[in-house]
N, CA, C and O of each residue as an XYZ file, in Angstrom:
456
protein
N      -1.845    -18.803      7.004
C      -2.451    -17.617      6.822
C      -4.029    -17.874      6.828
O      -4.628    -18.915      6.557
N      -4.407    -16.938      7.117
C      -6.233    -16.878      7.463
C      -6.575    -17.191      5.964
O      -5.917    -16.940      4.954
N      -7.908    -17.869      6.118
C      -8.708    -18.423      5.358
C      -9.042    -17.560      4.301
O      -9.009    -18.025      3.161
N      -9.345    -16.430      4.467
C     -10.135    -15.504      3.607
C      -9.039    -14.556      3.100
O      -9.449    -13.666      2.355
N      -7.742    -14.578      3.359
C      -6.818    -13.784      3.106
C      -5.761    -14.425      2.087
O      -5.269    -15.509      2.398
N      -5.394    -13.822      0.907
C      -4.619    -14.789      0.098
C      -3.616    -13.471     -0.067
O      -3.885    -12.279      0.087
N      -2.433    -14.075     -0.413
C      -1.242    -12.996     -0.829
C      -0.291    -13.705     -1.899
O       0.081    -14.873     -1.782
N       0.022    -12.950     -2.848
C       0.999    -13.574     -3.772
C       1.592    -12.537     -4.350
O       1.305    -11.354     -4.164
N       2.724    -13.121     -5.311
C       3.537    -12.207     -5.715
C       2.531    -11.430     -7.200
O       2.000    -12.172     -8.027
N       2.434     -9.993     -7.292
C       1.772     -9.537     -8.214
C       2.374     -9.650     -9.522
O       3.526     -9.230     -9.627
N       1.806    -10.143    -10.541
C       2.345    -10.350    -11.899
C       2.936     -9.074    -12.456
O       2.199     -8.091    -12.385
N       3.922     -8.937    -12.903
C       4.369     -7.885    -13.849
C       4.939     -6.733    -12.981
O       5.338     -7.061    -11.863
N       5.024     -5.567    -13.301
C       5.716     -4.397    -12.997
C       4.507     -3.534    -12.716
O       3.628     -3.469    -13.575
N       4.354     -2.641    -11.200
C       3.187     -1.908    -10.838
C       3.838     -0.740    -10.505
O       4.968     -0.698    -10.017
N       2.995      0.409    -10.815
C       3.333      1.612    -10.632
C       2.376      2.546     -9.998
O       1.196      2.425    -10.326
N       2.726      3.535     -9.069
C       2.038      4.301     -8.478
C       2.280      6.017     -8.394
O       3.185      6.544     -7.748
N       1.428      6.618     -9.064
C       1.421      8.042     -9.505
C       0.449      8.995     -8.560
O      -0.731      8.785     -8.280
N       1.170      9.951     -8.208
C      -0.256     11.112     -7.847
C       0.500     12.531     -7.971
O       1.658     12.701     -7.591
N      -0.234     13.435     -8.498
C       0.026     14.667     -8.920
C       0.938     14.907     -9.975
O       1.705     15.869     -9.945
N       0.908     14.177    -10.808
C       1.808     14.060    -11.871
C       3.198     13.548    -11.605
O       4.088     13.772    -12.425
N       3.448     12.820    -10.416
C       4.909     12.245     -9.964
C       4.456     10.771     -9.700
O       3.414     10.339     -9.208
N       5.640     10.094    -10.213
C       5.650      8.911     -9.933
C       6.184      8.505     -8.527
O       7.313      8.738     -8.095
N       5.261      7.914     -7.947
C       5.736      7.590     -6.302
C       6.525      6.428     -6.106
O       7.285      6.277     -5.150
N       6.313      5.485     -7.150
C       6.976      4.110     -7.058
C       6.781      3.195     -8.230
O       5.780      3.205     -8.947
N       7.638      2.540     -8.344
C       7.437      1.393     -9.531
C       7.836      0.018     -8.991
O       8.855      0.005     -8.300
N       7.336     -0.893     -9.149
C       7.855     -2.300     -8.603
C       7.368     -3.448     -9.560
O       6.292     -3.569    -10.147
N       8.708     -4.420     -9.539
C       8.525     -5.770    -10.095
C       8.331     -6.760     -8.984
O       8.297     -7.970     -9.205
N       8.201     -6.229     -7.766
C       8.166     -7.136     -6.662
C       7.216     -6.777     -5.610
O       7.537     -6.788     -4.422
N       5.929     -6.425     -6.071
C       4.441     -6.154     -5.681
C       3.965     -7.181     -5.313
O       3.910     -8.115     -6.113
N       3.491     -7.323     -4.040
C       2.354     -8.183     -3.874
C       1.009     -7.857     -3.700
O       0.589     -6.745     -3.380
N       0.364     -8.828     -3.915
C      -0.971     -8.827     -4.558
C      -2.028     -9.428     -3.158
O      -1.950    -10.640     -2.952
N      -2.869     -8.703     -2.340
C      -3.484     -9.314     -1.377
C      -4.816     -9.238     -1.643
O      -5.306     -8.177     -2.029
N      -5.634    -10.473     -1.450
C      -6.920    -10.540     -1.568
C      -7.634    -10.822     -0.391
O      -7.188    -11.739      0.299
N      -8.797    -10.147      0.050
C      -9.292    -10.502      1.316
C     -10.806    -10.493      1.077
O     -11.476     -9.492      0.825
N     -11.277    -11.838      1.198
C     -12.666    -11.956      1.269
C     -13.278    -11.672     -0.250
O     -12.770    -12.165     -1.257
N     -14.457    -10.795     -0.268
C     -14.894    -10.122     -1.708
C     -14.313     -8.612     -2.100
O     -14.579     -7.977     -3.121
N     -13.585     -8.282     -1.176
C     -12.916     -6.821     -1.363
C     -11.942     -7.035     -2.507
O     -11.372     -8.110     -2.693
N     -11.775     -5.922     -3.289
C     -11.014     -5.927     -4.772
C      -9.462     -6.201     -4.217
O      -9.172     -5.908     -3.057
N      -8.515     -6.769     -5.106
C      -7.332     -6.821     -4.411
C      -6.556     -5.823     -4.257
O      -6.623     -4.994     -5.165
N      -5.585     -5.531     -3.129
C      -4.706     -4.610     -3.022
C      -3.483     -4.773     -3.479
O      -2.997     -5.892     -3.310
N      -2.712     -3.804     -4.125
C      -1.486     -4.098     -4.373
C      -0.357     -3.544     -3.246
O      -0.327     -2.314     -3.203
N       0.369     -4.072     -2.530
C       1.414     -3.981     -1.756
C       2.742     -3.701     -2.265
O       3.428     -4.581     -2.786
N       3.248     -2.110     -2.086
C       4.659     -2.299     -2.468
C       5.557     -2.206     -1.662
O       5.407     -1.563     -0.624
N       6.822     -2.907     -2.007
C       7.911     -2.821     -1.251
C       8.409     -1.064     -0.795
O       8.773     -0.189     -1.580
N       8.272     -0.969      0.650
C       9.019      0.422      0.826
C      10.061      0.837     -0.033
O       9.863      1.858     -0.690
N      11.096      0.259     -0.147
C      12.384      0.473     -0.937
C      11.958      0.902     -2.309
O      12.617      1.837     -2.762
N      11.028      0.442     -3.053
C      10.229      0.979     -3.979
C       9.718      2.436     -4.344
O       9.769      3.000     -5.437
N       9.201      2.904     -3.107
C       8.817      4.218     -3.266
C       9.423      5.174     -2.719
O      10.117      5.010     -1.716
N       9.220      6.520     -3.404
C       9.967      7.676     -3.073
C       9.334      8.080     -1.836
O       8.214      8.571     -1.978
N       9.777      7.993     -0.669
C       9.367      8.314      0.656
C       9.489      9.767      1.022
O       9.016     10.389      1.973
N      10.214     10.129      0.060
C       9.979     12.016     -0.006
C       8.355     12.460      0.134
O       7.843     13.241      0.936
N       7.857     11.820     -0.740
C       6.241     12.342     -0.966
C       5.642     11.973      0.155
O       4.731     12.671      0.600
N       6.001     10.956      0.726
C       4.900     10.849      2.090
C       5.288     11.293      3.663
O       6.409     11.229      4.167
N       4.458     11.606      4.087
C       4.348     12.288      5.261
C       3.568     11.366      6.478
O       2.338     11.387      6.541
N       4.264     10.674      7.301
C       3.611      9.776      8.349
C       2.558     10.807      9.051
O       2.773     11.979      9.361
N       1.456     10.108      9.202
C       0.285     11.009     10.204
C      -0.068      9.969     11.185
O       0.205      8.769     11.172
N      -0.900     10.848     12.254
C      -1.221      9.767     13.483
C      -2.347      8.899     13.298
O      -2.759      8.159     14.192
N      -2.846      8.974     12.168
C      -3.880      7.890     12.007
C      -3.784      6.483     12.303
O      -2.922      6.113     11.506
N      -4.164      5.429     12.995
C      -3.755      4.216     13.248
C      -5.044      3.618     13.003
O      -6.016      4.371     13.061
N      -5.256      2.214     12.701
C      -6.410      1.099     12.476
C      -5.908      0.071     12.983
O      -4.729     -0.254     13.127
N      -7.181     -0.610     13.343
C      -6.591     -2.410     13.695
C      -7.579     -3.027     12.775
O      -8.754     -2.702     12.611
N      -6.888     -3.994     12.190
C      -7.583     -5.247     11.307
C      -7.630     -6.516     12.567
O      -6.665     -6.677     13.314
N      -8.755     -7.275     12.657
C      -8.433     -8.354     13.352
C      -7.859     -9.367     12.876
O      -7.849    -10.407     13.535
N      -7.183     -9.290     11.485
C      -6.663    -10.622     11.022
C      -5.191     -9.931     10.460
O      -4.269    -10.727     10.282
N      -4.961     -8.606     10.200
C      -3.746     -8.149      9.873
C      -2.868     -7.385     10.818
O      -1.648     -7.234     10.751
N      -3.833     -6.870     11.834
C      -2.886     -6.322     12.946
C      -3.206     -4.628     12.870
O      -4.192     -4.178     12.285
N      -2.341     -3.909     13.465
C      -2.685     -2.615     13.478
C      -1.711     -1.808     12.413
O      -0.487     -1.875     12.304
N      -2.675     -1.017     11.661
C      -2.105      0.174     10.462
C      -1.611      1.006     10.788
O      -1.921      1.564     11.841
N      -0.710      1.389     10.061
C      -0.146      3.253     10.284
C      -0.144      3.850      8.868
O      -0.011      3.225      7.816
N      -0.313      5.140      9.028
C      -0.655      6.116      7.643
C      -0.104      6.960      7.257
O       0.291      7.727      8.135
N       0.118      7.197      6.344
C       1.026      8.216      5.612
C      -0.091      9.188      4.730
O      -1.178      8.776      4.327
N       0.436     10.552      4.534
C      -0.471     11.358      3.828
C       0.586     11.585      2.666
O       1.770     11.678      2.988
N       0.121     11.703      0.974
C       1.102     11.968      0.249
C       0.802     13.553     -0.158
O      -0.197     14.241     -0.365
N       2.245     13.735     -0.154
C       2.052     15.103     -0.456
C       3.151     15.579     -1.967
O       4.345     15.375     -2.186
N       2.105     16.251     -2.747
C       2.775     16.570     -3.998
C       2.343     17.831     -4.223
O       1.613     18.454     -3.453
N       2.909     18.362     -5.593
C       2.819     19.449     -6.278
C       1.393     20.288     -6.009
O       1.293     21.447     -5.609
N       0.585     19.580     -6.267
C      -1.035     19.737     -6.424
C      -1.906     19.812     -5.279
O      -2.928     20.498     -5.253
N      -1.377     18.910     -4.087
C      -2.115     18.684     -3.063
C      -1.584     17.756     -1.692
O      -0.640     16.972     -1.782
N      -2.153     17.924     -0.750
C      -1.859     16.803      0.253
C      -2.906     15.979      0.546
O      -3.931     16.392      1.088
N      -2.699     14.673      0.181
C      -3.621     13.472      0.081
C      -3.748     12.739      1.653
O      -3.112     11.711      1.887
N      -4.401     13.210      2.424
C      -4.363     12.853      3.948
C      -4.535     11.305      3.990
O      -5.518     10.925      3.354
N      -3.900     10.449      4.516
C      -4.318      9.304      4.763
C      -4.454      8.367      3.804
O      -5.314      7.492      3.907
N      -3.604      8.442      2.738
C      -3.636      7.690      1.315
C      -2.964      6.813      1.203
O      -2.937      6.172      0.152
N      -2.081      6.460      2.438
C      -1.245      5.063      2.058
C      -1.309      4.604      3.531
O      -1.307      5.366      4.498
N      -1.366      3.237      3.573
C      -1.216      2.341      4.834
C      -0.105      1.250      4.473
O       0.310      0.850      3.385
N       0.264      0.875      5.952
C       1.192     -0.013      6.099
C       1.039     -0.863      7.485
O       0.615     -0.241      8.459
N       1.339     -2.166      7.627
C       1.354     -2.822      8.549
C       2.787     -3.119      8.899
O       3.399     -3.943      8.220
N       3.333     -2.542      9.852
C       4.613     -2.420     10.230
C       4.939     -3.612     11.159
O       6.072     -4.088     11.094
N       4.172     -4.052     11.889
C       4.017     -5.487     12.677
C       2.860     -6.135     12.623
O       2.038     -6.222     13.535
N       2.769     -6.748     11.186
C       1.359     -7.306     11.013
C       1.621     -8.813     11.512
O       2.701     -9.354     11.751
N       0.166     -9.392     11.610
C       0.012    -10.474     12.269
C       0.820    -11.825     11.532
O       0.980    -11.859     10.312
N       1.328    -12.984     12.492
C       1.876    -13.682     11.773
C       1.474    -14.522     10.231
O       2.192    -15.019      9.362
N       0.015    -14.402     10.380
C      -0.520    -15.110      8.999
C      -0.364    -14.109      7.845
O      -0.478    -14.499      6.683
N      -0.101    -12.806      8.148
C       0.289    -12.089      6.531
C       1.687    -11.500      6.684
O       1.903    -10.447      6.084
N       2.710    -12.069      7.444
C       3.801    -11.330      7.649
C       4.433    -11.132      6.448
O       5.478    -10.488      6.544
N       4.027    -11.596      5.012
C       4.780    -11.058      4.025
C       4.338     -9.537      3.680
O       5.046     -8.968      2.850
N       3.388     -8.911      4.152
C       3.320     -7.566      4.089
C       3.982     -6.434      4.881
O       3.780     -5.227      4.743
N       4.800     -7.039      5.724
C       5.538     -6.423      6.624
C       6.524     -5.384      5.480
O       6.743     -5.885      4.377
N       6.999     -4.207      5.715
C       7.931     -3.467      4.824
C       7.346     -3.070      3.673
O       8.044     -2.656      2.747
N       5.795     -3.155      3.563
C       5.182     -2.817      2.264
C       4.197     -1.807      2.455
O       3.564     -1.892      3.507
N       3.868     -0.698      1.542
C       3.065      0.308      1.487
C       1.588     -0.266      0.555
O       1.777     -1.064     -0.363
N       0.528      0.085      0.792
C      -0.445      0.395     -0.122
C      -1.124      1.524     -0.289
O      -1.024      2.322      0.643
N      -1.684      1.789     -1.055
C      -2.297      3.348     -1.426
C      -3.865      3.164     -1.832
O      -4.229      2.131     -2.393
N      -4.617      4.032     -1.575
C      -6.029      3.897     -2.012
C      -6.133      4.468     -3.102
O      -6.218      5.696     -3.121
N      -6.152      3.767     -4.216
C      -6.805      4.270     -5.676
C      -7.840      5.090     -6.019
O      -8.933      4.615     -6.328
N      -7.597      6.446     -6.000
C      -8.723      7.486     -6.164
C      -8.353      8.216     -7.534
O      -7.465      7.872     -8.314
N      -9.171      9.228     -7.651
C      -8.800     10.218     -8.706
C      -7.610     11.010     -8.858
O      -7.202     11.518     -9.903
N      -7.008     11.073     -7.523
C      -5.838     11.515     -7.413
C      -4.684     10.469     -7.095
O      -3.631     10.750     -6.523
N      -4.979      9.485     -7.461
C      -3.681      8.372     -6.705
C      -3.933      7.414     -8.074
O      -5.117      7.219     -8.347
N      -3.008      6.853     -8.882
C      -3.141      5.822     -9.785
C      -2.214      4.697     -9.420
O      -1.030      4.912     -9.162
N      -2.763      3.464     -9.397
C      -2.224      2.421     -9.001
C      -2.267      1.281    -10.099
O      -3.164      0.445     -9.988
N      -1.373      1.178    -11.151
C      -1.484      0.159    -12.232
C      -0.342     -0.356    -12.684
O       0.806      0.074    -12.579
N      -0.841     -1.505    -13.296
C       0.223     -2.441    -13.995
C       0.596     -1.969    -15.042
O      -0.193     -1.535    -15.882
N       1.764     -1.970    -15.167
C       2.709     -1.489    -16.370
C       2.766     -2.543    -17.655
O       3.458     -2.281    -18.638
C-alpha cells in the first residue's frame, strides 16, 4: 500500500441516506485515509440499493488508486450528479476498495456511523 494511504475496516455500522431514503447500511465498510484529507467511508456494493444509482459518463484518474467511475443518485427530490465514485479496477496497493462505493457527503447526502 502506498505510504500515505491507509485502509482499515470501519468500526461499527455505517449508513448513507439521501432524499429521505436509506441508500445503504453496512457493518463491513472500509475507512480510507489519504494524507491530510478527511477519511472516506467505502461501502460494499452489495450493501447499497443500486436502484437509486445511475451510472454516469464521468471518470477521473488518481495516480495512487487508479481510474474512478461515477454514479448519480436519483431520489424523489433530486438527481445528484456524480455523487458516488468507485474504483472498479484499483491499483494493487488499494485493492481492498474494489467492489466498494464512496459517497460525497453534502447537504443532500448523509454518511454516518450508527
